[in-house]
Residue, then its C-alpha position, 0 to 999 in steps of 0.5 A: x557432212x562430218x559432224x560427228x566428234x565420236x568414232x562410230x559404235x561398231x558393234x552397236x551399228x552391226x547389231x542395229x543392221x542385223x539383229x531384227x532380221x535373223x533367224x539364229x541370234x548367237x550374238x546376244x550378250x545377255x542372259x536369255x531374257x525372262x518375263x514378268x511371269x518368270x520373275x513370279x516364279x522365281x519369287x517363291x510361293x508369296x511373292x506379292x505384287x511386283x506393280x502397284x496399279x494404284x500408284x500414279x505414274x508420276x516422275x520416279x525417285x530421281x536417284x532411284x527408289x530406296x528399295x532398288x538402291x537397298x537391294x543393290x547395295x545388298x547384292x554388293x554387300x554378298x560379294x565382299x563390299x560391305x556397308x554399301x547404302x543407298x547414298x553409294x548408288x546412282x541409277x541410270x538407264x542401263x549400263x551404258x548410260x552409267x559409263x558415259x556419265x562417269x566418263x563425261x564427268x571425269x575426263x577432260x582434255x589432256x587427261x591420260x585414260x589407260x583401258x583394258x582391251x579388247x573390251x566394249x568400244x564406249x569405254x575407250x572411245x568416249x573418253x577419246x572424244x572428250x579429249x583424253x589421251x587413250x592408251x590400251x592395256x592389252x590383254x593377249x590370247x597367248x596369256x589366256x587374255x589376262x592382264x599383266x601389271x608390268x604392262x600397266x605400270x609402263x603405261x601410267x604417266x603423271x596425267x594418268x586419271x582413269x584406268x578402265x577395266x571390264x570384268x568379266x571380260x567382253x568379249x573373251x569371257x576371261x576375268x581379271x583375277x583377285x590378285x590382279x585387282x589388288x595390284x591394280x588398286x595399290x598402283x591406283x592408290x599410289x598414284x591417285x588414279x580413279x578406277x572404272x570397273x565395268x561389271x555387268x557380267x558379274x556374278x556370272x562366274x560359271x567355270x570358277x570355283x566359288x572358293x578359288x581364292x582368285x575368284x574376283x570380287x567387286x572392285x568396291x570390296x577393295x577399300x578404295x574411294x576412287x573406285x567406281x563400279x558399273x552394274x546393270x539389270x541386262x546381262x547378268x540378270x537378263x532383264x535387258x528390256x528394263x533399261x536399269x543400270x547404276x553407278x556404285x562407289x564408296x564415296x558419296x561425293x563422287x556419287x553426288x558428282x555423277x547425279x549432278x551430271x546426270x541431271x542434264x540427261x535423265x530426270x529418272x528411270x521409269x518408275x515401272x522399271x524401278x518397280x520391276x528391277x526392285x522385285x527382281x533384286x529382292x530375295x529369293x527371286x534374285x537367288x533363283x534368277x542368278x541360279x538360272x543363269x549360271x546353270x544356262x551358262x554351264x549347260x550351253x558352254x560344253x555345246x559350243x565347245x563341242x563346235x570348236x573342237x569339231x572344227x579345230x582345224x579352222x577354229x580356236x579360243x580361249x575357253x571362256x570362264x565367266x560372262x556370256x561371250x566367247x571370242x572364237x578365231x576362224x582360220x584356213x590354213x593357219x591364216x585368219x579369215x576376213x571375220x566381217x566377210x564370215x559374218x555376213x555370209x553366215x547371216x546371208x546364207x544360214x541366218x546367223x548372227x554373230x559379231x566380227x572381232x576385228x570390225x568391232x572390237x580391233x578397229x580394223x587392226x587388231x584380232x583378224x579372224x575373231x568372232x564374238x558369239x553369245x552362248x547364254x541364250x536359250x539352248x535351243x537357240x545356240x543348238x540351232x545356231x550351231x547346227x546351221x553354222x556347222x553346215x555352214x563350214x562343210x558347205x561355204x567356209x571355203x568361199x570366205x576370203x582370208x584377212 
């Protein structure tokens, strides 16, 4: 009996099927997770207490505690989006909830949506399920996964209501540079279009110089009231277990509107999660936490790069510059392999978890042979997984069918 009004969420179903019974998880998209003890270590000599043990476990603050929202506002200020107050931020149960609330609130039947691609499937499947007409703004490997503003101009119609970007991009690890963001905002302003920027991997710009003029700021630094930023404690902050994300906008009216929608899905996030997130986003804890995660990315990227170079007859990629993920193409005799079968065989024979690109990002059409790998896991996890992958390439890669 067909009852679902939305396409299966392929990447989440893949992870659900394999994640709990794998030996070497190099599909994880979060920076290697940290513990409460780790947070105390990051917080300096006199960290104070994370939990108020005497506080009654009532419902938490509906929109998130002032402390947490104030800390998040400070994080945006550090990225150029000054004067972001607690009223400009709404706490949600992870970024996945934040994205859904924005899309459910803004999109109705007949609205036109343009979405950066490839990206997290939620960002284009949800608006389509709401009756939106979705076009994909395609980034291409031959252009190093960079978006072309000329392509965007061709996609905009009188009914275009929302443009969605993912910056840094999952799965490629590419960025949307500042100059492209400026052109995007100019176009959106001219046409009265909302912008949703999923920024859960900011500020993990591990391979972009901090003085580079093209270093992407948050979309909220661009001075556009119809811009919406999405953040999370999961990816860049290595605290996926908290299930804390947020919606941010310079428009308090927009935040109020999203809060009215949120009333139907979430009373509040866990008060305990809110306390931990507030501690983690306080100084110096947040500075040391982010420094640890960026250093981990810098340590691990050469390891996976060596694997690609060692197998250059069968692997190629556009080397990622930010975030935690890499999009690697596997081929044989210059023809792409069946990436889903590759990932199934690798899991079966070596206990390695990776994500098939054609299935999970290409809707069965695009990105044949591509595999998404997460490389900002614990270094030993990555080394062990790639050692087993090297053995698989020697022993069993020839068995993988072509696409």
